[in-house]
C-alpha positions, 0 to 999 in steps of 0.5 A: 566512450572509447572504441577499440577492437574486442580482445580475448580479455574483453570477450571473456568479460562479455561471456561472463556478462551473458552468464550474469544476465541469464541468472538475473533473468531466471531470478526475476522472471519473464517480466524482467528483460535483460540485454547484453551489449557489446559496445565495440559495435554500436550498430549491432551491439546486442549480443544476448537477450533474455525474456525479450517480451518487454521491449522486444529487443533482438540479438544484432540490434544496435543501441537505442537510448544509451547515449540520449537517455543514459549517458547524458543524464546527470543521474548517471554516475559510476557507470550506472543509472538505476531505476529510470522510467521508460515507455515502450512503443506499445505504451508499457511503463518499464523500469530500467537499469543500465550498467556500463562495463569496463575492462582492466584498462578502463575501456568500455566493453559492454553494457548490461540493461535490465528492463522490467515491465511494471504493468502487472505491478501497477495493476496490483498496486491499484488493486491494493490502493483501492482495497485499502482506501478508507475515509475519516469518520466525521465525529458526531456532534455532542447533542441529542439527535433523532434516530429513525433507522430501525437497525440502529434502534435495534442495536441500541436496544441490544446494547441496553439489554446486554449491559443489564445482562452483564450485571448477572442479575434480573432487573428486579434483583438489581441494586441502586449501585447496579443501575447506576453502573448500567446508566454510567456505561450507557452514557459513556457509549453515547446512548443518551444522545439519542432522543427518547433514550431516557424513557427507553432505559427507564422502562428497561430498568423498571424505574422512573424517568426522573430517577434515570436523570438523577442517576445520570446527573450523579455520574456526570457530576462525579466525572465533572462532565456535566 
């Protein structure tokens, strides 16, 4: 890095850089601190700071990690290092970007550093991660099971009653085909995997247990799922 006295052209570059920094700070808000360095005076390089609540940088301070962290990084290319992680002395996780500025003679003039406090974003991410967390439902085994939960039994009863109602007929008015369709639907919904459901459906449809089994067998044979 070349050291040289700041001339009028370099001063104009730095003044422009300060204006750009102010615009960035106002655009991204208080969580993003923007620092401008005059690298002709490394020990007091900071000439402007906006939103200095992130790292607490102050005008008149010198460069900190520019050489140790940025310039020595293999990711530093084309005078830029984007989105690298750092931690403040207070333990805040921050995302940093450093851009080195050169003049027409390719001499280093200054640097623009953007430090974004990720604390609020990390908390928000955790909230959404927790909120959207799900688990895969273990599929039930294809076998008859006993269900003693009254709420579940009530839901099954509601399913049976609703299926009958959707035919638009009273049970006494239902044809054999109507009842076959009801049994078909209930079977597809897994109703008959609940122990005692055949008797239950038979009582609701006003038919014998054997008739329910007969209709159920017809349906399963037609679907080749017996």
